[in-house]
C-alpha positions in Angstrom: 215.2 9.8 -66.0 211.8 10.1 -64.5 211.3 12.4 -61.5 209.6 9.3 -59.9 213.0 7.7 -59.9 214.6 10.7 -58.3 212.5 11.6 -55.3 215.1 14.1 -54.2 214.3 16.2 -57.3 210.6 16.2 -56.4 211.5 17.2 -52.9 213.7 20.1 -54.0 210.9 21.2 -56.4 208.3 21.1 -53.6 210.6 22.9 -51.3 211.3 25.7 -53.8 207.6 26.1 -54.4 206.8 26.2 -50.7 209.6 28.8 -50.1 208.3 30.9 -53.1 204.7 30.9 -51.8 205.7 31.7 -48.3 208.0 34.5 -49.4 205.4 35.9 -51.8 202.8 36.0 -48.9 205.3 37.6 -46.6 206.3 40.2 -49.1 202.6 40.9 -49.9 201.7 41.5 -46.3 204.6 43.8 -45.8 204.0 45.7 -49.0 200.3 46.0 -48.7 200.5 47.3 -45.1 203.3 49.7 -45.8 201.9 51.2 -49.0 198.4 51.1 -47.7 199.3 53.0 -44.5 201.5 55.4 -46.3 198.8 56.1 -48.9 196.1 56.6 -46.3 198.3 59.0 -44.4 199.3 61.2 -47.3 195.9 61.2 -48.9 193.9 62.2 -45.8 196.3 64.8 -44.6 199.4 66.6 -45.9 200.9 67.9 -42.7 204.6 67.6 -42.1 204.0 65.1 -39.3 201.9 62.8 -41.5 204.3 63.1 -44.4 207.3 62.1 -42.2 205.3 59.3 -40.6 204.2 58.0 -44.0 207.8 58.2 -45.4 209.1 56.3 -42.4 206.4 53.6 -42.8 207.1 53.3 -46.5 210.9 53.1 -46.1 210.6 50.5 -43.3 208.2 48.5 -45.4 210.5 48.6 -48.4 213.4 47.5 -46.2 211.5 44.6 -44.9 210.3 43.5 -48.3 213.9 43.5 -49.5 214.8 41.4 -46.5 212.1 38.9 -47.4 213.6 38.6 -50.9 217.1 38.2 -49.5 216.1 35.4 -47.1 214.2 33.6 -49.9 216.9 33.6 -52.6 220.2 33.6 -50.7 220.8 34.9 -47.3 219.7 38.0 -45.5 223.2 39.3 -44.5 223.3 43.0 -43.7 220.5 45.0 -45.2 222.3 48.2 -44.5 225.1 47.5 -46.9 225.2 50.4 -49.4 224.1 48.3 -52.4 221.3 46.6 -50.6 220.1 49.9 -49.0 220.0 51.4 -52.5 217.3 48.9 -53.6 215.2 50.1 -50.6 215.7 53.8 -51.5 214.8 53.2 -55.2 211.6 51.4 -54.2 210.6 54.1 -51.6 211.4 56.9 -54.1 209.4 55.0 -56.8 206.2 55.1 -54.8 206.7 58.8 -54.0 207.3 59.7 -57.6 204.3 57.7 -58.7 201.9 59.6 -56.4 203.5 63.0 -57.0 203.3 62.6 -60.8 199.7 61.4 -60.6 198.7 64.4 -58.6 200.7 66.8 -60.8 199.0 65.7 -64.0 195.7 64.9 -62.4 192.7 63.0 -63.8 192.7 59.6 -65.5 195.6 60.7 -67.7 197.7 61.4 -64.6 197.0 57.9 -63.1 197.9 56.2 -66.4 201.1 58.2 -66.9 202.2 57.8 -63.3 201.5 54.0 -63.4 203.5 53.7 -66.6 206.4 55.5 -64.9 206.0 53.2 -61.9 206.3 50.2 -64.1 209.7 51.4 -65.3 210.9 52.3 -61.9 209.8 48.8 -60.5 211.6 47.1 -63.4 214.8 48.9 -62.4 214.3 48.3 -58.7 213.5 44.6 -59.0 216.3 44.0 -61.4 218.8 45.7 -59.0 217.4 43.8 -56.1 217.8 40.4 -57.8 221.4 41.1 -58.8 222.4 42.5 -55.4 220.9 39.7 -53.3 222.2 37.0 -55.5 225.9 38.1 -55.3 226.7 35.2 -53.0 225.2 32.4 -55.1 226.5 30.7 -58.3 226.2 32.9 -61.4 222.8 32.5 -63.1 221.0 34.5 -65.7 218.3 36.6 -64.0 215.6 37.8 -66.4 214.2 41.3 -66.3 211.1 41.3 -64.1 208.8 43.1 -66.5 205.8 40.9 -65.8 205.9 41.3 -62.0 206.5 45.1 -62.3 203.5 45.5 -64.6 201.2 43.5 -62.3 202.2 45.3 -59.2 202.0 48.8 -60.8 198.5 47.9 -62.2 197.3 47.1 -58.7 198.6 50.4 -57.5 196.9 52.2 -60.3 193.6 50.6 -59.5 193.9 51.5 -55.9 194.6 55.1 -56.8 191.7 55.2 -59.3 189.2 53.9 -56.7 190.4 56.5 -54.2 190.0 59.4 -56.7 187.2 58.5 -59.0 184.9 56.0 -57.2 182.5 57.3 -54.6 180.5 54.5 -53.0 180.4 52.6 -49.8 178.6 49.6 -48.4 177.4 49.9 -44.8 176.1 46.9 -42.9 173.1 47.2 -40.5 174.0 48.1 -37.0 174.3 45.2 -34.6 174.6 45.4 -30.9 177.6 44.2 -28.9 176.6 44.8 -25.3 176.0 48.6 -24.9 177.9 49.3 -28.2 176.4 49.4 -31.6 178.8 48.4 -34.4 178.5 49.2 -38.1 180.8 47.8 -40.8 181.6 50.1 -43.7 183.5 49.2 -46.8 184.5 52.1 -49.1 185.8 51.9 -52.6 189.4 52.6 -51.5 189.2 49.4 -49.3 188.3 47.4 -52.4 191.1 49.1 -54.3 193.7 48.3 -51.6 192.4 44.7 -51.6 193.0 44.5 -55.4 196.5 46.0 -54.8 197.2 43.2 -52.3 196.1 40.5 -54.7 198.2 42.0 -57.5 201.2 42.3 -55.1 200.9 38.6 -54.3 200.6 37.6 -58.0 203.6 39.7 -58.8 205.8 38.3 -56.1 204.7 34.8 -56.7 205.5 35.2 -60.4 208.9 36.7 -59.4 209.9 34.0 -56.9 208.7 31.2 -59.1 211.0 32.5 -61.8 214.0 33.2 -59.6 213.8 30.1 -57.4 213.0 27.8 -60.3 216.1 28.6 -62.3 
């Protein structure tokens, strides 16, 4: 039967797409801010204070991102349940292992190896997250999120590469604002983080489209 004859089907499809886009945007904002702030803190300074602050930001961001997924696909419930908290810990550890491995190996090879490992960690994390947060809904086959993990890790690798290997910046002419002169400056790392945010949105949109469209 045609969808035109079943307006409720079209309505459900539109609603799922709207939920997917909204959830993808929310997850992207949370992830881009958390990972970006953590990355900026640990790259600029490696003191105990900044390391702890960065870890706290990264963990809270991972917890919120898991919450966004939970709200979108089932219900939020209690994020501090052991199985749900485990997804947050895996994601947090994945980012830390990624940066640690890249710095340990160094160079372009280190970025490539670390990003490959991050892909595998993200596949595990996203798969666990999907299964954990869908425990309360009718059984469905949930595919392995290889594509979203690959896109997200690629964005992270590009951000890291721009921070390490690209040294350029664009500075605007100074313009006056009362007694203050303002200058806008865009560094390579800012472009890299923007690319990461775009990849994050594409990855989450792909993921939500698959999960909600089943």
